[in-house]
C-alpha positions in Angstrom: -6.8 -16.5 -5.1 -9.6 -15.3 -7.2 -13.2 -15.9 -6.0 -15.3 -18.3 -7.8 -17.6 -16.6 -10.4 -21.2 -16.5 -9.6 -23.6 -19.0 -11.3 -25.2 -16.9 -13.8 -28.9 -17.6 -14.6 -31.6 -15.6 -16.3 -33.9 -13.4 -13.5 -37.3 -15.3 -15.1 -35.5 -18.8 -15.1 -36.2 -21.0 -12.4 -33.6 -21.4 -9.7 -32.6 -24.9 -10.3 -29.6 -26.2 -7.9 -26.9 -27.6 -9.9 -26.8 -30.6 -7.3 -28.5 -33.9 -8.0 -30.0 -34.4 -4.6 -31.0 -30.7 -4.2 -32.5 -30.9 -7.5 -34.6 -33.7 -6.8 -35.6 -32.3 -3.5 -36.2 -28.8 -5.5 -38.8 -30.6 -7.9 -40.5 -32.5 -5.1 -40.8 -29.4 -2.9 -44.4 -28.6 -3.6 -45.5 -32.3 -2.6 -43.9 -32.7 0.8 -47.2 -33.3 2.6 -48.2 -35.9 0.1 -44.7 -37.6 0.1 -44.9 -37.7 4.0 -48.3 -39.1 3.7 -47.0 -42.0 1.4 -44.0 -42.5 3.9 -46.7 -43.2 6.8 -48.6 -45.2 4.5 -45.9 -47.2 3.2 -44.6 -47.6 6.9 -48.0 -49.2 7.9 -48.3 -51.6 4.9 -44.7 -52.7 5.5 -45.3 -53.1 9.1 -48.5 -54.8 8.6 -47.0 -57.4 6.3 -43.9 -58.1 8.5 -46.3 -58.6 11.6 -48.1 -61.6 10.3 -45.8 -63.9 11.4 -46.4 -62.3 15.1 -50.1 -63.1 14.5 -49.3 -66.7 13.5 -47.0 -67.1 16.6 -50.2 -65.9 18.7 -52.2 -68.4 17.1 -49.6 -71.3 17.5 -49.4 -70.2 21.2 -53.0 -70.1 21.8 -53.2 -73.7 20.1 -50.5 -75.0 22.5 -52.6 -73.7 25.7 -56.1 -74.7 24.4 -58.1 -75.3 27.8 -61.5 -77.1 26.9 -63.1 -74.0 25.0 -63.5 -73.9 21.4 -60.7 -73.2 19.1 -62.2 -70.1 17.6 -63.4 -68.7 20.8 -60.0 -69.2 22.3 -58.2 -67.9 19.5 -60.4 -65.0 18.6 -57.9 -62.3 19.7 -55.1 -63.5 17.4 -57.5 -64.3 14.6 -58.7 -60.9 14.8 -54.9 -59.6 14.7 -54.2 -61.6 11.8 -57.1 -60.5 10.0 -56.5 -56.8 10.9 -52.9 -57.0 9.8 -53.9 -58.3 6.4 -56.7 -55.7 6.0 -54.3 -52.9 7.1 -51.6 -54.0 4.7 -54.3 -53.9 2.0 -55.7 -50.6 2.8 -52.4 -48.9 3.5 -50.8 -50.1 0.5 -53.6 -49.1 -2.1 -54.1 -45.8 -0.1 -50.3 -45.1 -1.1 -50.8 -46.3 -4.6 -53.8 -43.8 -4.8 -51.5 -41.1 -3.6 -48.9 -42.1 -6.2 -51.4 -41.8 -8.9 -52.6 -38.4 -7.7 -49.3 -36.9 -7.3 -46.9 -38.9 -9.8 -48.0 -37.2 -13.1 -48.0 -33.6 -11.2 -44.4 -34.3 -10.1 -43.3 -35.3 -13.6 -45.1 -32.3 -15.1 -43.4 -29.9 -12.6 -39.9 -31.3 -13.2 -40.5 -31.2 -17.2 -41.7 -27.6 -16.7 -39.1 -26.1 -14.8 -36.3 -27.7 -16.9 -37.8 -26.5 -20.3 -38.3 -22.9 -18.6 -34.6 -23.0 -17.8 -33.8 -24.2 -20.9 -35.6 -21.4 -23.0 -32.9 -18.9 -21.6 -30.1 -20.5 -23.1 -28.3 -18.6 -25.7 -28.0 -19.7 -29.5 -24.5 -21.0 -28.8 -25.7 -23.6 -26.3 -28.3 -24.9 -28.8 -25.9 -25.0 -31.5 -23.7 -27.4 -29.5 -26.5 -29.8 -28.6 -28.9 -31.9 -30.5 -32.6 -30.6 -29.9 -33.9 -34.3 -29.9 -31.3 -35.0 -27.2 -32.3 -32.1 -25.1 -36.0 -33.1 -25.4 -35.1 -36.5 -24.5 -33.0 -35.5 -21.6 -36.1 -33.2 -20.0 -38.4 -36.4 -20.5 -35.8 -38.7 -18.9 -34.9 -36.6 -16.0 -38.4 -35.9 -15.1 -39.2 -39.7 -15.2 -36.1 -40.5 -13.2 -36.9 -37.9 -10.4 -40.2 -39.7 -10.1 -38.6 -43.2 -10.1 -36.0 -42.0 -7.6 -38.5 -41.0 -5.2 -40.8 -44.1 -5.6 -37.7 -46.2 -5.2 -36.8 -44.7 -1.7 -40.5 -44.4 -0.6 -42.0 -47.9 -1.9 -38.8 -50.0 -2.1 -36.1 -49.1 0.1 -38.0 -47.5 3.2 -40.4 -50.6 3.3 -37.4 -53.0 3.2 -36.1 -50.8 6.1 -39.2 -51.1 8.0 -39.3 -54.6 7.7 -35.8 -55.4 8.6 -36.2 -53.2 11.7 -39.5 -55.0 12.9 -38.3 -58.3 12.2 -34.9 -58.0 14.3 -37.1 -56.5 17.1 -39.3 -59.2 17.2 -36.5 -61.7 17.1 -34.6 -60.0 19.8 -37.8 -60.1 21.8 -37.9 -64.0 21.3 -34.2 -64.5 21.8 -31.2 -62.1 21.8 -29.1 -64.7 20.0 -31.5 -65.2 17.2 -32.0 -61.3 16.8 -28.2 -60.7 16.7 -27.8 -63.4 14.0 -30.5 -61.9 11.8 -29.3 -58.3 12.4 -25.8 -59.5 11.7 -27.0 -61.1 8.4 -28.9 -58.4 7.2 -25.9 -55.9 7.6 -23.6 -58.1 6.0 -26.3 -58.6 3.0 -27.2 -55.3 2.5 -23.7 -54.1 2.7 -22.4 -56.8 0.2 -25.3 -55.9 -2.1 -24.2 -52.4 -2.1 -20.8 -53.2 -2.9 -21.8 -55.6 -5.8 -24.3 -52.9 -7.2 -21.5 -50.3 -7.4 -19.2 -53.1 -9.3 -22.1 -53.8 -11.4 -22.8 -50.2 -12.3 -20.0 -49.9 -15.0 -21.5 -53.0 -16.9 -25.0 -51.3 -16.8 -23.9 -48.0 -18.1 -21.8 -49.7 -20.7 -24.8 -51.6 -21.8 -27.0 -48.6 -21.7 -24.5 -46.5 -23.8 -24.1 -49.3 -26.3 -27.8 -49.4 -26.5 -28.2 -45.7 -27.1 -25.4 -46.0 -29.7 -27.1 -48.7 -31.5 -30.7 -47.1 -31.5 -28.9 -44.0 -33.1 -27.4 -46.0 -35.7 -30.7 -47.8 -36.7 -32.2 -44.3 -36.7 -29.6 -43.2 -39.1 -29.9 -46.1 -41.1 -33.7 -46.0 -41.5 -33.5 -42.2 -42.3 -31.1 -42.8 -45.0 -32.7 -45.9 -46.5 -33.4 -44.3 -49.7 -29.8 -43.7 -50.1 -29.1 -47.2 -49.5 -31.3 -48.2 -52.3 -30.1 -45.6 -54.6 -26.7 -46.7 -54.1 -27.5 -50.4 -54.1 -26.0 -50.5 -50.5 -28.8 -52.6 -48.8 -26.3 -55.6 -48.1 -23.6 -53.0 -46.9 -26.0 -51.3 -44.3 -27.0 -54.8 -43.1 -23.3 -55.6 -42.4 -22.4 -52.2 -40.9 -25.5 -52.5 -38.4 -24.7 -55.9 -37.6 -21.1 -55.1 -36.2 -23.0 -52.5 -33.8 -25.6 -54.9 -32.9 -22.9 -57.5 -31.9 -21.2 -54.8 -29.8 -24.4 -54.3 -28.1 -24.9 -58.0 -27.6 -21.3 -58.6 -25.9 -22.2 -55.4 -23.6 -25.3 -57.3 -22.9 -23.6 -60.6 -22.4 -21.0 -58.9 -19.8 -23.8 -57.1 -17.7 -26.0 -60.4 -17.6 -23.2 -62.5 -16.5 -22.4 -60.2 -13.8 -26.0 -60.2 -12.5 -25.9 -63.9 -12.9 -23.0 -63.9 -10.3 -24.9 -61.5 -8.1 -27.9 -64.1 -8.0 -25.7 -66.9 -7.1 -24.5 -64.5 -4.0 -28.3 -64.1 -3.2 -29.6 -67.5 -3.4 -26.5 -68.8 -1.4 -27.0 -66.0 1.3 -31.0 -66.8 1.2 -30.4 -70.5 1.6 -27.6 -69.6 4.7 -30.4 -67.5 6.5 -33.0 -70.2 6.0 -31.1 -72.9 7.1 -29.4 -71.1 9.9 -32.4 -69.7 11.3 -34.4 -73.1 11.1 -31.2 -74.8 12.8 -30.6 -72.2 15.6 -34.4 -72.0 16.4 -34.8 -75.8 16.6 -31.8 -75.8 19.1 -33.5 -73.2 21.1 -36.9 -74.8 21.1 -35.2 -78.1 21.8 -33.6 -76.3 24.9 -36.8 -75.1 25.8 -35.6 -71.4 25.4 -38.4 -70.4 23.0 -41.9 -71.9 22.4 -43.5 -73.5 19.3 -45.1 -70.1 18.4 -41.6 -68.3 18.6 -40.2 -71.2 16.5 -42.8 -70.5 13.8 -42.7 -66.8 14.1 -38.8 -67.1 13.4 -39.1 -69.2 10.4 -41.8 -66.9 8.9 -39.8 -63.6 9.4 -36.7 -65.3 8.0 -38.6 -66.3 4.8 -40.3 -62.6 4.6 -36.9 -61.1 5.1 -35.4 -63.0 2.2 -38.2 -62.4 -0.2 -37.5 -58.4 0.7 -33.7 -58.7 0.3 -33.7 -61.0 -2.7 -33.8 -58.1 -5.2 -32.0 -55.6 -3.3 -29.0 -55.4 -5.7 -31.4 -54.9 -8.6 -33.0 -52.1 -6.7 -29.6 -50.5 -5.8 -28.9 -50.7 -9.5 -32.0 -49.0 -10.5 -31.6 -46.4 -8.1 -28.0 -45.8 -9.3 -29.4 -45.6 -12.7 -32.1 -43.0 -11.8 -30.0 -40.9 -10.0 -27.3 -41.0 -12.9 -30.2 -39.6 -15.3 -30.9 -37.0 -13.1 -27.3 -36.0 -12.9 -27.1 -36.1 -16.7 -30.0 -34.0 -17.0 -28.8 -31.3 -14.6 -25.4 -31.5 -16.1 -26.6 -31.0 -19.6 -29.2 -28.2 -18.6 -28.8 -26.3 -15.6 -25.5 -24.7 -16.8 -25.0 -21.0 -16.5 -27.0 -18.8 -18.9 -24.6 -17.0 -21.2 -26.8 -14.0 -22.0 -29.1 -12.5 -19.4 -30.9 -9.2 -18.6 -29.0 -7.0 -16.4 -30.7 -6.3 -13.0 -31.4 -2.9 -14.2 -32.5 -3.7 -17.6 -35.2 -1.4 -19.3 -37.7 -2.2 -22.2 -36.7 -1.1 -25.5 -39.0 1.2 -27.5 -38.0 1.9 -31.0 -39.3 5.3 -32.1 -36.6 5.8 -34.7 -34.6 2.8 -35.7 -31.2 4.3 -35.6 -28.7 1.5 -35.2 -25.1 2.2 -34.0 -22.1 -0.3 -33.5 -19.5 1.5 -31.5 -16.0 0.1 -31.3 -17.6 -3.5 -31.1 -14.9 -6.3 -30.8 -16.2 -9.9 -30.9 -14.4 -13.4 -31.3 -16.1 -16.8 -31.1 -12.4 -18.0 -30.2 -10.0 -15.6 -28.5 -7.6 -16.4 -31.1 -9.5 -15.8 -34.0 -11.3 -12.3 -33.5 -14.3 -11.4 -36.1 -14.8 -7.8 -35.2 -11.8 -5.3 -33.9 -13.3 -1.9 -33.2 -16.3 -2.1 -35.5 -17.8 1.1 -36.1 -20.9 1.9 -38.3 -24.2 3.7 -37.9 -27.4 3.0 -39.7 -29.8 6.2 -39.8 -33.4 5.5 -39.1 -35.5 4.4 -41.9 -32.3 3.3 -44.0 -32.5 0.2 -46.1 -28.9 -1.4 -45.8 -27.6 -4.5 -47.5 -24.6 -6.6 -46.2 -22.3 -8.2 -48.9 -19.2 -10.2 -48.5 -17.8 -13.7 -48.7 -18.8 -16.4 -46.5 -16.9 -15.8 -42.8 -16.7 -12.1 -43.6 -18.8 -11.1 -40.5 -22.3 -10.5 -42.1 -24.1 -13.2 -39.8 -22.1 -12.2 -36.9 -23.3 -8.6 -37.5 -26.6 -9.7 -37.6 -26.4 -12.1 -34.3 -24.7 -9.4 -32.2 -27.6 -7.1 -33.2 -30.1 -9.7 -32.1 -27.9 -10.4 -28.7 -27.4 -13.9 -29.9 -23.8 -13.5 -28.9 -22.3 -10.8 -26.5 -19.3 -8.7 -27.8 -16.0 -8.7 -25.6 -16.2 -4.9 -25.6 -17.9 -2.0 -27.4 -21.6 -0.9 -27.8 -24.5 -1.8 -30.0 -27.0 1.0 -29.8 -30.5 1.3 -30.8 -32.0 4.9 -30.6 -29.3 5.5 -28.1 -30.0 2.6 -25.9 -27.2 0.0 -25.4 -28.9 -3.3 -26.4 -26.9 -5.1 -23.5 -28.9 -2.9 -21.1 -32.3 -3.4 -22.4 -34.7 -6.7 -21.9 -34.0 -9.1 -24.3 -37.7 -9.7 -24.9 -38.2 -6.2 -25.7 -35.3 -6.2 -28.2 -36.9 -9.1 -30.1 -40.2 -7.6 -30.1 -38.6 -4.7 -31.8 -36.9 -6.7 -34.5 -38.4 -8.8 -37.1 -36.1 -11.6 -38.7 -36.7 -13.7 -41.9 -34.0 -16.2 -41.9 -32.6 -18.1 -44.9 -33.8 -21.5 -43.7 -37.1 -20.9 -41.6 -38.2 -23.1 -39.0 -42.0 -23.9 -38.4 -43.8 -25.5 -35.5 -45.5 -28.6 -36.2 -48.8 -26.8 -35.9 -51.4 -25.6 -38.2 -50.6 -22.9 -41.1 -52.7 -20.5 -39.1 -51.0 -20.8 -36.0 -47.5 -20.5 -37.7 -48.5 -17.2 -39.4 -50.1 -16.0 -36.2 -47.1 -16.7 -34.2 -46.1 -13.1 -35.3 -48.6 -11.5 -33.6 -50.9 -13.5 -31.3 -53.8 -11.1 -31.1 -54.2 -11.1 -34.8 -57.6 -12.2 -36.2 -58.1 -14.3 -39.4 -58.4 -11.6 -41.8 -55.1 -10.0 -40.5 -53.5 -13.6 -40.8 -54.9 -14.1 -44.4 -53.7 -10.4 -45.1 -50.2 -11.3 -44.4 -50.5 -14.6 -46.2 -51.5 -12.7 -49.3 -48.7 -10.3 -49.0 -46.2 -13.3 -48.8 -48.0 -15.0 -51.6 -48.7 -17.9 -49.3 -52.6 -17.5 -49.6 -52.7 -19.2 -52.9 -51.2 -22.7 -51.9 -52.8 -22.7 -48.6 -56.3 -22.5 -50.2 -55.8 -25.5 -52.0 -54.3 -27.8 -49.2 -57.2 -29.9 -47.8 -57.7 -28.0 -44.5 -56.6 -24.5 -45.7 -55.1 -22.5 -43.0 -55.8 -25.1 -40.5 -53.5 -27.7 -42.5 -50.6 -29.1 -40.1 -47.3 -28.4 -41.5 -45.2 -31.3 -40.0 -42.2 -31.3 -38.1 -40.0 -28.2 -38.9 -42.7 -27.7 -41.7 -41.5 -31.0 -43.5 -44.9 -31.3 -45.4 -44.2 -27.8 -47.3 -41.7 -27.1 -49.9 -38.7 -24.8 -49.3 -40.2 -22.0 -51.2 -43.6 -22.4 -49.1 -42.0 -22.5 -45.9 -40.1 -19.3 -46.9 -43.3 -17.6 -47.6 -44.7 -18.6 -44.5 -42.0 -16.9 -42.6 -42.3 -13.9 -44.6 -46.1 -13.8 -43.6 -45.4 -14.1 -40.0 -42.9 -11.2 -39.9 -45.1 -9.2 -42.1 -48.0 -9.8 -39.3 -45.5 -9.1 -36.6 -44.8 -5.3 -38.2 -41.6 -4.7 -36.1 -39.9 -1.2 -36.5 -36.6 -3.0 -37.5 -36.5 -5.8 -40.2 -33.6 -8.2 -41.0 -33.6 -10.1 -44.2 -31.1 -13.1 -44.3 -31.4 -13.9 -48.0 -35.1 -14.0 -47.3 -36.1 -14.9 -50.8 -33.5 -17.4 -51.8 -35.6 -20.6 -51.8 -38.4 -18.7 -54.3 -38.4 -19.0 -57.9 -37.6 -15.8 -59.9 -41.3 -14.9 -60.6 -42.4 -15.4 -57.0 -39.3 -13.5 -55.7 -39.9 -10.5 -57.8 -43.5 -10.3 -56.7 -42.9 -10.8 -52.9 -39.7 -8.5 -53.1 -42.1 -5.6 -54.4 -44.5 -6.4 -51.4 -41.5 -6.4 -49.1 -40.4 -3.2 -50.5 -44.0 -1.8 -49.7 -44.1 -3.7 -46.2 -40.6 -2.0 -45.4 -42.0 1.6 -45.5 -40.3 3.9 -43.1 -38.7 0.7 -41.1 -34.9 0.3 -40.8 -34.0 -2.6 -42.9 -30.9 -4.8 -42.8 -30.7 -7.3 -45.7 -28.0 -10.0 -45.8 -27.5 -11.0 -49.4 -25.5 -13.7 -51.5 -27.4 -12.6 -54.5 -26.4 -8.9 -55.0 -29.4 -8.2 -57.4 -31.8 -8.4 -54.5 -30.1 -5.6 -52.7 -28.8 -3.4 -55.5 -31.9 -1.1 -55.0 -31.3 -0.5 -51.4 -30.4 2.9 -49.9 -26.9 1.7 -48.7 -24.6 -1.5 -49.1 -22.0 -2.4 -46.4 -19.1 -4.5 -48.0 -17.6 -6.8 -45.4 -14.2 -8.5 -45.8 -12.6 -10.4 -42.9 -14.4 -8.6 -40.0 -14.0 -4.9 -41.5 -16.3 -2.8 -43.5 -14.2 -2.1 -46.6 -16.8 -0.2 -48.7 -20.1 1.8 -47.9 -22.4 3.5 -50.2 -25.0 2.9 -52.9 -25.0 0.0 -55.8 -23.9 2.6 -58.6 -21.3 4.4 -56.3 -19.8 1.2 -55.5 -19.6 0.1 -59.0 -18.0 3.1 -60.1 -15.3 2.8 -57.5 -14.4 -0.6 -59.1 -13.2 -1.9 -55.8 -14.1 -5.0 -53.6 -18.0 -4.6 -54.5 -17.3 -4.3 -57.9 -15.2 -7.6 -58.0 -18.2 -9.2 -56.2 -20.6 -8.0 -58.7 -18.5 -9.4 -61.6 -17.8 -12.7 -60.1 -21.4 -13.6 -59.4 -22.3 -17.1 -60.9 -25.9 -17.3 -61.7 -26.6 -14.4 -59.7 -24.9 -15.5 -56.5 -21.6 -14.9 -54.8 -18.9 -17.7 -54.8 -18.0 -19.0 -51.3 -14.6 -17.3 -51.3 -12.4 -14.8 -53.3 -10.7 -16.4 -56.4 -7.0 -16.9 -55.6 -5.2 -14.4 -58.0 
């Protein structure tokens, strides 16, 4: 029997447990002293509240045995006890509230912080399989649910337990039969409430899932409202959405009707306890087995128990929901990291920029290999273009170089160092990438460009912007370099976003530069100017340029032609044209300067 593979996580990632309870305990580990204090305070608050009937009993007994002295003088002890219990309940409860306010936001911050830190080390394949918004929502929801789980245990279930325990102890002290009756009621009520909550959970989960689905449909409809207007489909969208809203209403009715049945049980059980306690206490009093004070205390305790117990099923449901949210968050995010640094990984320091793929085999799916024994060397300072139809392996080549994916076998060497044996951060520090579809932070233009080198001053940022021809449009914006770009750069045009991305990488000034159709979003005049600046910025860097528009890489030192995961041609532009092979066909097949998606069927 093979041993279970160890859970793989990045060395710098928080050691988050995969079990729900262990995860919650990990998140609150730094707050144990505070939580113990809260436990003590909640115990005091619950005990203070449930002992009030005992003080009333003492007053009633005192009234029954008045012996000529004034009422207040005779009852000073019980009255002080009653006042003290009420003061204690107020002080303990408000002190507990102060602790909650003190540590609540900090606990939520810690949970969100460790989840985000863990999430950062997932590979691109993970993020390609999950929506960014869903992951962000999961972090926030898990952080809130960890807090609510702790508060439910400390502030709901623990005080109820104290109230039940103290009440039953007091009733046993009055009469064993009375204590046994209430203890039996509590056991049956709590057990049945828990069972009902487990039966109700599927209805609640179905309702929550339907609400989430409908919310997504509403967001989709609002996002595409201009499409609905342009196609005159406003009525269709209303009808389409109405179907999902009706599904939500049906799920709500199922959940609410079940909860209504639960409430019938709660009210009937509460009435049974009230009537039963009054009747039994009356028979005991009538038999002379208990006094009037004991009778009064028994009724008071029964009412307090009912008040605490009435919402127990709802509290169980809420606890299940909170724990379920935490479990979903752990399951979604705390997964093994696909690509991590080896224990003996060294920093990569590129002095030359020589890149070598040595017998590299890679497949996204074992049945469809992309590379099978790929061998290629890019010499220091060479500027190399990668061309080929979609799916030929160009993007995979770049992804493997950046260690976005891990080859099944073979080595990728930079200056003789296997990149699987170097620190990932050091690899990314030495490689600059200008993607075809750049992603910007919802921050200022200055911050987005400065991201390339955090220590850069304003002059360096502006110089990079000028090289990328971004300075001219930045200057005319209302806040200049301090203008916010919107989510993912939505306030900028595609060409403007591209220029910001180019400026950012120029500022980074890494010794290896990868261009993934870096100027495709630009007009021809701007592209030509920026291309000249890029050529100057390349200097003696090693450059890899992925191109669909062959004219942008025709001037490079070397062109690698990919076809179905193999390099079928390798040489300069003129040399490859003279061979009249695959590259020649690609060159002649260009439409408007771009390659078609796939080869024409002959």
